[in-house]
Biopython code that builds the backbone (N, CA, C, O; Angstrom):
import numpy as np
from Bio.PDB.StructureBuilder import StructureBuilder

atoms = [
    (1, "MET", "N", (20.409, 14.081, 33.179)),
    (1, "MET", "CA", (21.306, 13.898, 32.048)),
    (1, "MET", "C", (21.325, 12.413, 31.691)),
    (1, "MET", "O", (21.516, 11.571, 32.568)),
    (2, "PRO", "N", (21.128, 12.081, 30.401)),
    (2, "PRO", "CA", (21.116, 10.674, 30.023)),
    (2, "PRO", "C", (22.487, 10.039, 30.205)),
    (2, "PRO", "O", (23.525, 10.692, 30.102)),
    (3, "ARG", "N", (22.447, 8.770, 30.472)),
    (3, "ARG", "CA", (23.678, 8.029, 30.697)),
    (3, "ARG", "C", (24.422, 7.832, 29.378)),
    (3, "ARG", "O", (23.815, 7.532, 28.350)),
    (4, "GLU", "N", (25.729, 8.002, 29.419)),
    (4, "GLU", "CA", (26.570, 7.805, 28.236)),
    (4, "GLU", "C", (26.880, 6.317, 28.088)),
    (4, "GLU", "O", (27.124, 5.624, 29.076)),
    (5, "TYR", "N", (26.867, 5.840, 26.868)),
    (5, "TYR", "CA", (27.202, 4.453, 26.583)),
    (5, "TYR", "C", (28.432, 4.442, 25.682)),
    (5, "TYR", "O", (28.313, 4.641, 24.473)),
    (6, "PRO", "N", (29.619, 4.211, 26.260)),
    (6, "PRO", "CA", (30.854, 4.286, 25.476)),
    (6, "PRO", "C", (30.870, 3.360, 24.259)),
    (6, "PRO", "O", (31.396, 3.733, 23.210)),
    (7, "ARG", "N", (30.306, 2.165, 24.383)),
    (7, "ARG", "CA", (30.307, 1.250, 23.242)),
    (7, "ARG", "C", (29.436, 1.800, 22.125)),
    (7, "ARG", "O", (29.804, 1.713, 20.953)),
    (8, "ALA", "N", (28.290, 2.363, 22.472)),
    (8, "ALA", "CA", (27.410, 2.954, 21.465)),
    (8, "ALA", "C", (28.101, 4.144, 20.792)),
    (8, "ALA", "O", (27.960, 4.344, 19.585)),
    (9, "LEU", "N", (28.843, 4.926, 21.566)),
    (9, "LEU", "CA", (29.555, 6.070, 20.987)),
    (9, "LEU", "C", (30.662, 5.616, 20.037)),
    (9, "LEU", "O", (30.842, 6.196, 18.967)),
    (10, "ARG", "N", (31.397, 4.583, 20.429)),
    (10, "ARG", "CA", (32.452, 4.065, 19.552)),
    (10, "ARG", "C", (31.866, 3.484, 18.278)),
    (10, "ARG", "O", (32.413, 3.681, 17.193)),
    (11, "LEU", "N", (30.749, 2.766, 18.404)),
    (11, "LEU", "CA", (30.101, 2.199, 17.231)),
    (11, "LEU", "C", (29.574, 3.300, 16.316)),
    (11, "LEU", "O", (29.667, 3.189, 15.094)),
    (12, "ALA", "N", (29.024, 4.359, 16.900)),
    (12, "ALA", "CA", (28.525, 5.481, 16.111)),
    (12, "ALA", "C", (29.650, 6.137, 15.318)),
    (12, "ALA", "O", (29.464, 6.481, 14.151)),
    (13, "GLU", "N", (30.801, 6.311, 15.932)),
    (13, "GLU", "CA", (31.942, 6.908, 15.233)),
    (13, "GLU", "C", (32.410, 6.025, 14.087)),
    (13, "GLU", "O", (32.743, 6.524, 13.012)),
    (14, "GLN", "N", (32.437, 4.706, 14.312)),
    (14, "GLN", "CA", (32.871, 3.789, 13.259)),
    (14, "GLN", "C", (31.851, 3.757, 12.111)),
    (14, "GLN", "O", (32.240, 3.726, 10.944)),
    (15, "ILE", "N", (30.566, 3.766, 12.431)),
    (15, "ILE", "CA", (29.526, 3.802, 11.400)),
    (15, "ILE", "C", (29.644, 5.093, 10.605)),
    (15, "ILE", "O", (29.497, 5.088, 9.382)),
    (16, "HIS", "N", (29.909, 6.190, 11.288)),
    (16, "HIS", "CA", (30.061, 7.485, 10.618)),
    (16, "HIS", "C", (31.184, 7.427, 9.582)),
    (16, "HIS", "O", (31.001, 7.840, 8.437)),
    (17, "ARG", "N", (32.341, 6.915, 9.987)),
    (17, "ARG", "CA", (33.477, 6.827, 9.063)),
    (17, "ARG", "C", (33.177, 5.903, 7.890)),
    (17, "ARG", "O", (33.428, 6.252, 6.736)),
    (18, "ASP", "N", (32.637, 4.720, 8.188)),
    (18, "ASP", "CA", (32.388, 3.736, 7.136)),
    (18, "ASP", "C", (31.281, 4.189, 6.181)),
    (18, "ASP", "O", (31.391, 4.001, 4.970)),
    (19, "LEU", "N", (30.223, 4.780, 6.720)),
    (19, "LEU", "CA", (29.130, 5.244, 5.856)),
    (19, "LEU", "C", (29.571, 6.379, 4.943)),
    (19, "LEU", "O", (29.153, 6.442, 3.787)),
    (20, "ALA", "N", (30.397, 7.264, 5.444)),
    (20, "ALA", "CA", (30.888, 8.360, 4.611)),
    (20, "ALA", "C", (31.619, 7.811, 3.389)),
    (20, "ALA", "O", (31.451, 8.318, 2.280)),
    (21, "GLN", "N", (32.419, 6.786, 3.592)),
    (21, "GLN", "CA", (33.124, 6.175, 2.463)),
    (21, "GLN", "C", (32.174, 5.412, 1.553)),
    (21, "GLN", "O", (32.267, 5.522, 0.331)),
    (22, "LEU", "N", (31.268, 4.647, 2.129)),
    (22, "LEU", "CA", (30.350, 3.847, 1.326)),
    (22, "LEU", "C", (29.442, 4.715, 0.467)),
    (22, "LEU", "O", (29.225, 4.418, -0.708)),
    (23, "VAL", "N", (28.915, 5.775, 1.044)),
    (23, "VAL", "CA", (28.000, 6.637, 0.299)),
    (23, "VAL", "C", (28.725, 7.316, -0.858)),
    (23, "VAL", "O", (28.178, 7.436, -1.954)),
    (24, "SER", "N", (29.942, 7.755, -0.615)),
    (24, "SER", "CA", (30.660, 8.468, -1.674)),
    (24, "SER", "C", (31.178, 7.541, -2.763)),
    (24, "SER", "O", (31.306, 7.958, -3.915)),
    (25, "ARG", "N", (31.481, 6.283, -2.419)),
    (25, "ARG", "CA", (32.119, 5.393, -3.391)),
    (25, "ARG", "C", (31.217, 4.301, -3.959)),
    (25, "ARG", "O", (31.402, 3.895, -5.106)),
    (26, "GLU", "N", (30.266, 3.825, -3.200)),
    (26, "GLU", "CA", (29.532, 2.628, -3.576)),
    (26, "GLU", "C", (28.129, 2.867, -4.120)),
    (26, "GLU", "O", (27.648, 2.076, -4.932)),
    (27, "ILE", "N", (27.463, 3.930, -3.697)),
    (27, "ILE", "CA", (26.075, 4.145, -4.129)),
    (27, "ILE", "C", (26.070, 4.730, -5.535)),
    (27, "ILE", "O", (26.703, 5.750, -5.809)),
    (28, "LYS", "N", (25.342, 4.060, -6.414)),
    (28, "LYS", "CA", (25.263, 4.484, -7.813)),
    (28, "LYS", "C", (23.947, 5.182, -8.144)),
    (28, "LYS", "O", (23.748, 5.609, -9.281)),
    (29, "ASP", "N", (23.059, 5.302, -7.183)),
    (29, "ASP", "CA", (21.752, 5.925, -7.403)),
    (29, "ASP", "C", (21.943, 7.412, -7.702)),
    (29, "ASP", "O", (22.546, 8.128, -6.903)),
    (30, "PRO", "N", (21.434, 7.886, -8.848)),
    (30, "PRO", "CA", (21.622, 9.308, -9.191)),
    (30, "PRO", "C", (20.877, 10.268, -8.264)),
    (30, "PRO", "O", (21.197, 11.455, -8.215)),
    (31, "ARG", "N", (19.894, 9.763, -7.536)),
    (31, "ARG", "CA", (19.165, 10.632, -6.603)),
    (31, "ARG", "C", (20.036, 11.021, -5.416)),
    (31, "ARG", "O", (19.840, 12.072, -4.807)),
    (32, "VAL", "N", (20.998, 10.165, -5.095)),
    (32, "VAL", "CA", (21.896, 10.447, -3.974)),
    (32, "VAL", "C", (23.133, 11.128, -4.539)),
    (32, "VAL", "O", (24.039, 10.478, -5.060)),
    (33, "GLY", "N", (23.151, 12.439, -4.425)),
    (33, "GLY", "CA", (24.294, 13.200, -4.921)),
    (33, "GLY", "C", (25.375, 13.251, -3.861)),
    (33, "GLY", "O", (25.624, 12.281, -3.145)),
    (34, "MET", "N", (25.996, 14.382, -3.783)),
    (34, "MET", "CA", (27.048, 14.570, -2.789)),
    (34, "MET", "C", (26.399, 14.972, -1.470)),
    (34, "MET", "O", (25.813, 16.048, -1.346)),
    (35, "ILE", "N", (26.518, 14.085, -0.495)),
    (35, "ILE", "CA", (25.976, 14.378, 0.822)),
    (35, "ILE", "C", (27.093, 14.312, 1.849)),
    (35, "ILE", "O", (28.147, 13.715, 1.625)),
    (36, "THR", "N", (26.829, 14.941, 2.974)),
    (36, "THR", "CA", (27.759, 14.910, 4.096)),
    (36, "THR", "C", (27.051, 14.241, 5.264)),
    (36, "THR", "O", (25.961, 14.653, 5.661)),
    (37, "ILE", "N", (27.673, 13.216, 5.803)),
    (37, "ILE", "CA", (27.143, 12.577, 7.006)),
    (37, "ILE", "C", (27.563, 13.455, 8.185)),
    (37, "ILE", "O", (28.747, 13.555, 8.506)),
    (38, "GLU", "N", (26.587, 14.082, 8.819)),
    (38, "GLU", "CA", (26.876, 15.009, 9.907)),
    (38, "GLU", "C", (27.106, 14.289, 11.231)),
    (38, "GLU", "O", (28.076, 14.560, 11.939)),
    (39, "GLU", "N", (26.209, 13.377, 11.552)),
    (39, "GLU", "CA", (26.292, 12.720, 12.855)),
    (39, "GLU", "C", (25.577, 11.385, 12.797)),
    (39, "GLU", "O", (24.643, 11.199, 12.017)),
    (40, "VAL", "N", (26.022, 10.461, 13.628)),
    (40, "VAL", "CA", (25.363, 9.164, 13.772)),
    (40, "VAL", "C", (25.106, 8.950, 15.255)),
    (40, "VAL", "O", (26.012, 9.085, 16.076)),
    (41, "GLU", "N", (23.873, 8.618, 15.590)),
    (41, "GLU", "CA", (23.502, 8.312, 16.961)),
    (41, "GLU", "C", (23.042, 6.864, 17.006)),
    (41, "GLU", "O", (22.128, 6.475, 16.278)),
    (42, "VAL", "N", (23.670, 6.072, 17.854)),
    (42, "VAL", "CA", (23.310, 4.670, 18.010)),
    (42, "VAL", "C", (22.541, 4.510, 19.311)),
    (42, "VAL", "O", (22.928, 5.067, 20.339)),
    (43, "SER", "N", (21.450, 3.749, 19.268)),
    (43, "SER", "CA", (20.644, 3.519, 20.464)),
    (43, "SER", "C", (21.454, 2.728, 21.495)),
    (43, "SER", "O", (22.394, 2.020, 21.132)),
    (44, "PRO", "N", (21.098, 2.843, 22.762)),
    (44, "PRO", "CA", (21.860, 2.141, 23.806)),
    (44, "PRO", "C", (21.922, 0.619, 23.619)),
    (44, "PRO", "O", (22.894, -0.014, 24.030)),
    (45, "ASP", "N", (20.883, 0.028, 22.996)),
    (45, "ASP", "CA", (20.905, -1.415, 22.763)),
    (45, "ASP", "C", (21.571, -1.790, 21.440)),
    (45, "ASP", "O", (21.578, -2.960, 21.058)),
    (46, "LEU", "N", (22.132, -0.799, 20.739)),
    (46, "LEU", "CA", (22.887, -0.979, 19.489)),
    (46, "LEU", "C", (22.060, -1.547, 18.340)),
    (46, "LEU", "O", (22.621, -2.109, 17.399)),
    (47, "SER", "N", (20.739, -1.411, 18.400)),
    (47, "SER", "CA", (19.902, -1.989, 17.350)),
    (47, "SER", "C", (19.491, -0.983, 16.276)),
    (47, "SER", "O", (19.097, -1.378, 15.179)),
    (48, "HIS", "N", (19.577, 0.301, 16.579)),
    (48, "HIS", "CA", (19.175, 1.331, 15.625)),
    (48, "HIS", "C", (20.238, 2.428, 15.569)),
    (48, "HIS", "O", (20.880, 2.751, 16.569)),
    (49, "ALA", "N", (20.403, 2.988, 14.376)),
    (49, "ALA", "CA", (21.339, 4.102, 14.196)),
    (49, "ALA", "C", (20.647, 5.204, 13.405)),
    (49, "ALA", "O", (20.182, 4.976, 12.288)),
    (50, "LYS", "N", (20.580, 6.389, 13.980)),
    (50, "LYS", "CA", (20.055, 7.556, 13.276)),
    (50, "LYS", "C", (21.226, 8.222, 12.580)),
    (50, "LYS", "O", (22.215, 8.583, 13.218)),
    (51, "VAL", "N", (21.112, 8.385, 11.267)),
    (51, "VAL", "CA", (22.183, 8.978, 10.470)),
    (51, "VAL", "C", (21.687, 10.332, 9.963)),
    (51, "VAL", "O", (20.786, 10.398, 9.127)),
    (52, "TYR", "N", (22.280, 11.402, 10.473)),
    (52, "TYR", "CA", (21.920, 12.752, 10.067)),
    (52, "TYR", "C", (22.837, 13.179, 8.925)),
    (52, "TYR", "O", (24.058, 13.057, 9.021)),
    (53, "TYR", "N", (22.240, 13.683, 7.843)),
    (53, "TYR", "CA", (23.022, 14.071, 6.677)),
    (53, "TYR", "C", (22.545, 15.416, 6.143)),
    (53, "TYR", "O", (21.419, 15.842, 6.403)),
    (54, "THR", "N", (23.424, 16.077, 5.391)),
    (54, "THR", "CA", (23.080, 17.306, 4.684)),
    (54, "THR", "C", (23.513, 17.170, 3.234)),
    (54, "THR", "O", (24.363, 16.348, 2.895)),
    (55, "LEU", "N", (22.917, 17.985, 2.396)),
    (55, "LEU", "CA", (23.300, 18.013, 0.990)),
    (55, "LEU", "C", (24.472, 18.958, 0.828)),
    (55, "LEU", "O", (24.474, 20.056, 1.386)),
    (56, "PHE", "N", (25.456, 18.541, 0.073)),
    (56, "PHE", "CA", (26.648, 19.345, -0.152)),
    (56, "PHE", "C", (26.321, 20.472, -1.121)),
    (56, "PHE", "O", (25.865, 20.225, -2.237)),
    (57, "ALA", "N", (26.553, 21.692, -0.701)),
    (57, "ALA", "CA", (26.360, 22.891, -1.519)),
    (57, "ALA", "C", (24.957, 22.957, -2.106)),
    (57, "ALA", "O", (24.781, 23.388, -3.246)),
    (58, "ASP", "N", (23.965, 22.538, -1.344)),
    (58, "ASP", "CA", (22.556, 22.592, -1.756)),
    (58, "ASP", "C", (22.301, 21.920, -3.102)),
    (58, "ASP", "O", (21.494, 22.402, -3.897)),
    (59, "GLN", "N", (22.982, 20.818, -3.353)),
    (59, "GLN", "CA", (22.774, 20.085, -4.603)),
    (59, "GLN", "C", (21.668, 19.072, -4.415)),
    (59, "GLN", "O", (21.718, 18.249, -3.502)),
    (60, "GLY", "N", (20.674, 19.132, -5.274)),
    (60, "GLY", "CA", (19.621, 18.131, -5.265)),
    (60, "GLY", "C", (18.470, 18.463, -4.344)),
    (60, "GLY", "O", (18.486, 19.441, -3.596)),
    (61, "ASP", "N", (17.473, 17.606, -4.431)),
    (61, "ASP", "CA", (16.253, 17.738, -3.659)),
    (61, "ASP", "C", (16.340, 16.831, -2.437)),
    (61, "ASP", "O", (16.635, 15.644, -2.578)),
    (62, "PRO", "N", (16.090, 17.358, -1.244)),
    (62, "PRO", "CA", (16.176, 16.523, -0.044)),
    (62, "PRO", "C", (15.242, 15.313, -0.073)),
    (62, "PRO", "O", (15.598, 14.248, 0.432)),
    (63, "LEU", "N", (14.055, 15.463, -0.656)),
    (63, "LEU", "CA", (13.122, 14.340, -0.706)),
    (63, "LEU", "C", (13.620, 13.240, -1.638)),
    (63, "LEU", "O", (13.486, 12.056, -1.329)),
    (64, "GLU", "N", (14.193, 13.625, -2.774)),
    (64, "GLU", "CA", (14.755, 12.637, -3.710)),
    (64, "GLU", "C", (15.954, 11.929, -3.082)),
    (64, "GLU", "O", (16.108, 10.715, -3.212)),
    (65, "THR", "N", (16.792, 12.693, -2.408)),
    (65, "THR", "CA", (17.954, 12.105, -1.744)),
    (65, "THR", "C", (17.509, 11.131, -0.662)),
    (65, "THR", "O", (18.089, 10.056, -0.509)),
    (66, "GLN", "N", (16.478, 11.513, 0.089)),
    (66, "GLN", "CA", (15.948, 10.632, 1.132)),
    (66, "GLN", "C", (15.434, 9.323, 0.523)),
    (66, "GLN", "O", (15.666, 8.243, 1.067)),
    (67, "ALA", "N", (14.736, 9.430, -0.609)),
    (67, "ALA", "CA", (14.226, 8.226, -1.272)),
    (67, "ALA", "C", (15.370, 7.331, -1.749)),
    (67, "ALA", "O", (15.291, 6.108, -1.633)),
    (68, "GLY", "N", (16.428, 7.935, -2.283)),
    (68, "GLY", "CA", (17.583, 7.161, -2.728)),
    (68, "GLY", "C", (18.297, 6.477, -1.576)),
    (68, "GLY", "O", (18.708, 5.323, -1.694)),
    (69, "LEU", "N", (18.445, 7.180, -0.468)),
    (69, "LEU", "CA", (19.095, 6.588, 0.710)),
    (69, "LEU", "C", (18.239, 5.476, 1.312)),
    (69, "LEU", "O", (18.762, 4.454, 1.757)),
    (70, "ASP", "N", (16.931, 5.681, 1.324)),
    (70, "ASP", "CA", (16.052, 4.637, 1.846)),
    (70, "ASP", "C", (16.120, 3.382, 0.976)),
    (70, "ASP", "O", (16.053, 2.263, 1.485)),
    (71, "ARG", "N", (16.252, 3.573, -0.316)),
    (71, "ARG", "CA", (16.361, 2.418, -1.220)),
    (71, "ARG", "C", (17.696, 1.690, -1.019)),
    (71, "ARG", "O", (17.753, 0.465, -1.135)),
    (72, "ALA", "N", (18.757, 2.425, -0.721)),
    (72, "ALA", "CA", (20.088, 1.833, -0.546)),
    (72, "ALA", "C", (20.338, 1.370, 0.884)),
    (72, "ALA", "O", (21.425, 0.880, 1.192)),
    (73, "LYS", "N", (19.363, 1.517, 1.748)),
    (73, "LYS", "CA", (19.529, 1.201, 3.171)),
    (73, "LYS", "C", (19.985, -0.241, 3.402)),
    (73, "LYS", "O", (20.885, -0.480, 4.208)),
    (74, "GLY", "N", (19.385, -1.187, 2.717)),
    (74, "GLY", "CA", (19.751, -2.595, 2.887)),
    (74, "GLY", "C", (21.167, -2.884, 2.423)),
    (74, "GLY", "O", (21.920, -3.601, 3.083)),
    (75, "PHE", "N", (21.522, -2.308, 1.266)),
    (75, "PHE", "CA", (22.885, -2.474, 0.747)),
    (75, "PHE", "C", (23.910, -1.904, 1.713)),
    (75, "PHE", "O", (24.922, -2.542, 2.003)),
    (76, "LEU", "N", (23.647, -0.696, 2.212)),
    (76, "LEU", "CA", (24.584, -0.053, 3.139)),
    (76, "LEU", "C", (24.692, -0.843, 4.440)),
    (76, "LEU", "O", (25.779, -0.972, 5.003)),
    (77, "ARG", "N", (23.584, -1.360, 4.907)),
    (77, "ARG", "CA", (23.605, -2.126, 6.151)),
    (77, "ARG", "C", (24.401, -3.421, 5.978)),
    (77, "ARG", "O", (25.144, -3.821, 6.873)),
    (78, "SER", "N", (24.243, -4.074, 4.821)),
    (78, "SER", "CA", (24.999, -5.310, 4.597)),
    (78, "SER", "C", (26.493, -5.032, 4.482)),
    (78, "SER", "O", (27.308, -5.802, 4.989)),
    (79, "ARG", "N", (26.860, -3.933, 3.816)),
    (79, "ARG", "CA", (28.282, -3.567, 3.711)),
    (79, "ARG", "C", (28.856, -3.168, 5.067)),
    (79, "ARG", "O", (30.006, -3.476, 5.379)),
    (80, "LEU", "N", (28.048, -2.482, 5.864)),
    (80, "LEU", "CA", (28.493, -2.136, 7.216)),
    (80, "LEU", "C", (28.695, -3.391, 8.060)),
    (80, "LEU", "O", (29.634, -3.470, 8.852)),
    (81, "GLY", "N", (27.812, -4.366, 7.886)),
    (81, "GLY", "CA", (27.920, -5.607, 8.634)),
    (81, "GLY", "C", (29.232, -6.320, 8.378)),
    (81, "GLY", "O", (29.785, -6.955, 9.276)),
    (82, "LYS", "N", (29.729, -6.218, 7.165)),
    (82, "LYS", "CA", (31.015, -6.835, 6.836)),
    (82, "LYS", "C", (32.179, -6.050, 7.438)),
    (82, "LYS", "O", (33.193, -6.634, 7.820)),
    (83, "ALA", "N", (32.036, -4.742, 7.520)),
    (83, "ALA", "CA", (33.126, -3.894, 8.011)),
    (83, "ALA", "C", (33.180, -3.832, 9.544)),
    (83, "ALA", "O", (34.261, -3.788, 10.132)),
    (84, "LEU", "N", (32.009, -3.828, 10.178)),
    (84, "LEU", "CA", (31.956, -3.725, 11.635)),
    (84, "LEU", "C", (32.137, -5.100, 12.262)),
    (84, "LEU", "O", (31.802, -6.120, 11.658)),
    (85, "ARG", "N", (32.647, -5.115, 13.424)),
    (85, "ARG", "CA", (32.816, -6.384, 14.130)),
    (85, "ARG", "C", (31.805, -6.462, 15.271)),
    (85, "ARG", "O", (32.163, -6.466, 16.448)),
    (86, "VAL", "N", (30.546, -6.523, 14.887)),
    (86, "VAL", "CA", (29.467, -6.666, 15.854)),
    (86, "VAL", "C", (28.570, -7.818, 15.412)),
    (86, "VAL", "O", (28.529, -8.175, 14.234)),
    (87, "ARG", "N", (27.866, -8.381, 16.359)),
    (87, "ARG", "CA", (27.003, -9.504, 16.051)),
    (87, "ARG", "C", (25.828, -9.081, 15.177)),
    (87, "ARG", "O", (25.495, -9.762, 14.207)),
    (88, "PHE", "N", (25.202, -7.965, 15.519)),
    (88, "PHE", "CA", (24.059, -7.460, 14.770)),
    (88, "PHE", "C", (24.363, -6.048, 14.291)),
    (88, "PHE", "O", (24.799, -5.200, 15.069)),
    (89, "THR", "N", (24.134, -5.805, 13.029)),
    (89, "THR", "CA", (24.340, -4.473, 12.464)),
    (89, "THR", "C", (23.091, -3.633, 12.752)),
    (89, "THR", "O", (21.975, -4.093, 12.509)),
    (90, "PRO", "N", (23.262, -2.419, 13.262)),
    (90, "PRO", "CA", (22.096, -1.589, 13.565)),
    (90, "PRO", "C", (21.283, -1.261, 12.311)),
    (90, "PRO", "O", (21.824, -1.134, 11.213)),
    (91, "GLU", "N", (19.986, -1.129, 12.504)),
    (91, "GLU", "CA", (19.102, -0.701, 11.430)),
    (91, "GLU", "C", (19.337, 0.789, 11.211)),
    (91, "GLU", "O", (19.390, 1.557, 12.171)),
    (92, "LEU", "N", (19.476, 1.201, 9.955)),
    (92, "LEU", "CA", (19.807, 2.590, 9.633)),
    (92, "LEU", "C", (18.538, 3.410, 9.407)),
    (92, "LEU", "O", (17.603, 2.965, 8.741)),
    (93, "HIS", "N", (18.527, 4.607, 9.971)),
    (93, "HIS", "CA", (17.432, 5.555, 9.783)),
    (93, "HIS", "C", (18.068, 6.870, 9.319)),
    (93, "HIS", "O", (18.748, 7.536, 10.099)),
    (94, "PHE", "N", (17.852, 7.243, 8.067)),
    (94, "PHE", "CA", (18.440, 8.461, 7.524)),
    (94, "PHE", "C", (17.514, 9.639, 7.793)),
    (94, "PHE", "O", (16.310, 9.568, 7.546)),
    (95, "ILE", "N", (18.098, 10.731, 8.309)),
    (95, "ILE", "CA", (17.337, 11.926, 8.662)),
    (95, "ILE", "C", (18.048, 13.137, 8.073)),
    (95, "ILE", "O", (19.232, 13.362, 8.320)),
    (96, "TYR", "N", (17.298, 13.915, 7.286)),
    (96, "TYR", "CA", (17.865, 15.123, 6.682)),
    (96, "TYR", "C", (18.026, 16.190, 7.756)),
    (96, "TYR", "O", (17.073, 16.500, 8.470)),
    (97, "ASP", "N", (19.217, 16.752, 7.874)),
    (97, "ASP", "CA", (19.541, 17.766, 8.877)),
    (97, "ASP", "C", (19.349, 19.148, 8.263)),
    (97, "ASP", "O", (20.087, 19.545, 7.362)),
    (98, "GLU", "N", (18.364, 19.867, 8.752)),
    (98, "GLU", "CA", (18.030, 21.189, 8.204)),
    (98, "GLU", "C", (18.704, 22.329, 8.957)),
    (98, "GLU", "O", (18.360, 23.489, 8.731)),
    (99, "THR", "N", (19.631, 22.044, 9.824)),
    (99, "THR", "CA", (20.237, 23.064, 10.672)),
    (99, "THR", "C", (20.912, 24.162, 9.856)),
    (99, "THR", "O", (20.755, 25.344, 10.163)),
    (100, "ALA", "N", (21.661, 23.784, 8.819)),
    (100, "ALA", "CA", (22.377, 24.785, 8.020)),
    (100, "ALA", "C", (21.399, 25.719, 7.311)),
    (100, "ALA", "O", (21.627, 26.928, 7.258)),
    (101, "GLU", "N", (20.318, 25.173, 6.767)),
    (101, "GLU", "CA", (19.326, 26.011, 6.091)),
    (101, "GLU", "C", (18.641, 26.962, 7.064)),
    (101, "GLU", "O", (18.411, 28.129, 6.744)),
    (102, "LYS", "N", (18.320, 26.463, 8.242)),
    (102, "LYS", "CA", (17.680, 27.317, 9.246)),
    (102, "LYS", "C", (18.632, 28.411, 9.709)),
    (102, "LYS", "O", (18.202, 29.533, 9.978)),
    (103, "ALA", "N", (19.923, 28.096, 9.803)),
    (103, "ALA", "CA", (20.910, 29.101, 10.199)),
    (103, "ALA", "C", (21.013, 30.202, 9.150)),
    (103, "ALA", "O", (21.117, 31.380, 9.492)),
    (104, "LYS", "N", (20.986, 29.822, 7.869)),
    (104, "LYS", "CA", (21.030, 30.832, 6.797)),
    (104, "LYS", "C", (19.817, 31.746, 6.867)),
    (104, "LYS", "O", (19.949, 32.963, 6.736)),
    (105, "ASP", "N", (18.634, 31.172, 7.072)),
    (105, "ASP", "CA", (17.417, 31.971, 7.171)),
    (105, "ASP", "C", (17.479, 32.917, 8.358)),
    (105, "ASP", "O", (17.070, 34.074, 8.258)),
    (106, "LEU", "N", (17.988, 32.430, 9.478)),
    (106, "LEU", "CA", (18.094, 33.261, 10.677)),
    (106, "LEU", "C", (19.095, 34.401, 10.468)),
    (106, "LEU", "O", (18.850, 35.528, 10.897)),
    (107, "GLU", "N", (20.210, 34.111, 9.817)),
    (107, "GLU", "CA", (21.188, 35.154, 9.523)),
    (107, "GLU", "C", (20.599, 36.217, 8.598)),
    (107, "GLU", "O", (20.864, 37.407, 8.771)),
    (108, "ALA", "N", (19.809, 35.795, 7.627)),
    (108, "ALA", "CA", (19.173, 36.746, 6.720)),
    (108, "ALA", "C", (18.194, 37.638, 7.483)),
    (108, "ALA", "O", (18.128, 38.840, 7.225)),
    (109, "LEU", "N", (17.442, 37.073, 8.408)),
    (109, "LEU", "CA", (16.514, 37.872, 9.203)),
    (109, "LEU", "C", (17.261, 38.870, 10.098)),
    (109, "LEU", "O", (16.828, 40.011, 10.257)),
    (110, "ILE", "N", (18.368, 38.439, 10.672)),
    (110, "ILE", "CA", (19.158, 39.340, 11.515)),
    (110, "ILE", "C", (19.747, 40.469, 10.684)),
    (110, "ILE", "O", (19.732, 41.625, 11.106)),
    (111, "ALA", "N", (20.266, 40.140, 9.502)),
    (111, "ALA", "CA", (20.819, 41.180, 8.625)),
    (111, "ALA", "C", (19.739, 42.161, 8.205)),
    (111, "ALA", "O", (19.988, 43.364, 8.138)),
    (112, "LYS", "N", (18.555, 41.668, 7.925)),
    (112, "LYS", "CA", (17.440, 42.537, 7.531)),
    (112, "LYS", "C", (17.047, 43.459, 8.678)),
    (112, "LYS", "O", (16.770, 44.638, 8.459)),
    (113, "ALA", "N", (17.020, 42.926, 9.913)),
    (113, "ALA", "CA", (16.670, 43.744, 11.079)),
    (113, "ALA", "C", (17.740, 44.798, 11.339)),
    (113, "ALA", "O", (17.414, 45.932, 11.690)),
    (114, "ARG", "N", (19.009, 44.441, 11.171)),
    (114, "ARG", "CA", (20.083, 45.425, 11.368)),
    (114, "ARG", "C", (20.022, 46.538, 10.327)),
    (114, "ARG", "O", (20.219, 47.711, 10.644)),
    (115, "ALA", "N", (19.746, 46.158, 9.086)),
    (115, "ALA", "CA", (19.637, 47.163, 8.021)),
    (115, "ALA", "C", (18.456, 48.108, 8.312)),
    (115, "ALA", "O", (18.546, 49.311, 8.065)),
    (116, "LYS", "N", (17.377, 47.569, 8.827)),
    (116, "LYS", "CA", (16.208, 48.378, 9.165)),
    (116, "LYS", "C", (16.522, 49.315, 10.315)),
    (116, "LYS", "O", (16.078, 50.463, 10.309)),
    (117, "ASP", "N", (17.281, 48.849, 11.311)),
    (117, "ASP", "CA", (17.647, 49.674, 12.446)),
    (117, "ASP", "C", (18.585, 50.809, 12.056)),
    (117, "ASP", "O", (18.517, 51.895, 12.632)),
    (118, "GLU", "N", (19.457, 50.568, 11.084)),
    (118, "GLU", "CA", (20.410, 51.590, 10.653)),
    (118, "GLU", "C", (19.711, 52.730, 9.905)),
    (118, "GLU", "O", (20.192, 53.863, 9.900)),
    (119, "HIS", "N", (18.602, 52.429, 9.292)),
    (119, "HIS", "CA", (17.886, 53.471, 8.539)),
    (119, "HIS", "C", (16.943, 54.126, 9.449)),
    (119, "HIS", "O", (16.226, 55.040, 9.041)),
]
sb = StructureBuilder()
sb.init_structure("model")
sb.init_model(0)
sb.init_chain("A")
sb.init_seg("    ")
for serial, (resi, resn, name, xyz) in enumerate(atoms, 1):
    if name == "N":
        sb.init_residue(resn, " ", resi, " ")
    sb.init_atom(name, np.array(xyz, "f"), 0.0, 1.0, " ", f" {name:<3s}", serial, name[0])
structure = sb.get_structure()
């Protein structure tokens, strides 16, 4: 089991809260619609942060949203640097979370199998 790093966990929670506000209020790029920040994982050395996000109500194209977030990465990192009280702001890596879509597909397959079994 990997070792837990309490400081990294606290920083991840703070980045999660701050990014959720920044993305909803500050980003003007039309490619970045309504997204939900699902989770933030900070590396043990606090230099990198993986930000997992989903599209709200399947609005927009994941590739376009990814391009918009990648373009706004520097702006978001600079704003986070002002809000966080750390010496170095972690580099942000945005990752589209496909879990909800995969769950819908799996539920559809299960429903189809149950309907087939009933007949």
